[in-house]
C-alpha positions as CSV (number, residue, x, y, z in Angstrom):
1,X,44.6,-3.9,135.1
2,X,42.5,-6.4,132.8
3,X,39.9,-8.7,134.2
4,X,40.5,-12.3,133.5
5,X,38.1,-12.3,130.6
6,X,39.9,-9.1,129.2
7,X,43.1,-11.3,129.3
8,X,41.8,-14.0,127.3
9,X,40.1,-11.7,124.9
10,X,43.5,-10.1,124.2
11,X,45.8,-13.2,124.0
12,X,43.5,-16.0,123.2
13,X,43.8,-16.2,119.6
14,X,48.0,-15.8,119.5
15,X,48.2,-18.5,122.4
16,X,46.0,-20.9,120.2
17,X,48.0,-20.5,117.4
18,X,51.5,-21.1,119.4
19,X,49.6,-24.4,121.2
20,X,48.6,-25.6,117.6
21,X,52.3,-25.1,116.3
22,X,53.9,-26.9,119.2
23,X,51.5,-29.8,118.5
24,X,52.4,-30.0,115.1
25,X,56.3,-29.8,115.9
26,X,55.4,-32.9,118.1
27,X,53.7,-34.4,115.3
28,X,56.5,-33.7,112.9
29,X,59.1,-35.1,115.3
30,X,57.0,-38.5,115.6
31,X,56.5,-38.9,112.1
32,X,60.1,-38.5,111.3
33,X,60.9,-41.0,114.3
34,X,58.6,-43.5,112.5
35,X,60.3,-42.9,109.4
36,X,63.8,-43.5,110.5
37,X,62.6,-46.3,112.9
38,X,63.5,-44.8,116.2
39,X,63.3,-41.3,117.9
40,X,66.7,-39.4,119.0
41,X,67.6,-39.1,122.5
42,X,67.5,-35.3,122.4
43,X,67.2,-33.3,125.5
44,X,65.4,-30.7,123.5
45,X,62.4,-32.8,123.1
46,X,62.5,-34.0,126.6
47,X,62.8,-30.1,127.8
48,X,60.0,-29.1,125.3
49,X,57.6,-31.9,126.9
50,X,58.6,-30.7,130.3
51,X,57.5,-27.3,129.4
52,X,54.4,-28.0,128.2
53,X,53.4,-30.3,131.5
54,X,54.2,-27.2,133.6
55,X,52.2,-25.1,131.8
56,X,49.2,-27.4,132.1
57,X,49.9,-28.1,136.2
58,X,48.2,-25.3,137.9
59,X,50.3,-25.8,141.1
60,X,53.3,-24.1,139.0
61,X,50.9,-21.1,138.5
62,X,51.3,-19.9,141.7
63,X,54.1,-19.6,144.4
64,X,53.9,-21.3,148.1
65,X,50.5,-22.4,147.1
66,X,48.8,-19.0,148.0
67,X,46.7,-16.8,145.2
68,X,46.4,-13.6,146.8
69,X,49.0,-11.4,144.7
70,X,49.2,-11.3,141.0
71,X,53.3,-11.2,141.4
72,X,52.9,-14.7,143.0
73,X,52.3,-16.6,139.5
74,X,55.7,-18.0,138.2
75,X,54.9,-20.3,135.1
76,X,57.1,-17.6,133.1
77,X,59.9,-17.6,135.5
78,X,60.0,-21.4,136.3
79,X,60.0,-21.6,132.2
80,X,63.1,-19.4,131.9
81,X,65.2,-21.6,134.4
82,X,64.0,-24.5,132.8
83,X,65.4,-23.4,129.6
84,X,68.4,-21.7,130.9
85,X,69.1,-25.1,132.4
86,X,69.3,-26.8,128.8
87,X,71.7,-23.9,127.8
88,X,74.0,-25.1,131.0
89,X,73.8,-29.0,129.9
90,X,74.6,-27.9,126.3
91,X,77.8,-26.0,127.5
92,X,78.9,-28.6,130.0
93,X,78.0,-31.3,127.8
94,X,75.8,-33.7,130.1
95,X,72.1,-34.2,130.7
96,X,70.0,-33.2,133.8
97,X,66.5,-34.6,134.7
98,X,63.7,-32.2,135.4
99,X,60.9,-32.9,138.1
100,X,58.1,-32.3,136.0
């Protein structure tokens, strides 16, 4: 079992890289939208923004407001459900709004 410091020591650089890639993608999207004069209404972009908000929201890092058991943290599970909703939308041809 790792300590919190060991978790950061292990994953910090990889996660920093991933976050920089996410920021760069949003920058590229915004630049492309400016070039063509408008942004598309693409549910994938909205979903990615929702996912970033979810990661930054500490209340989604725990289930039922408790912090007693390591199995209670559910950000990954919530993201998987969020992205599976997009798959459902694509298959059904409809849009949903997410509460994030």
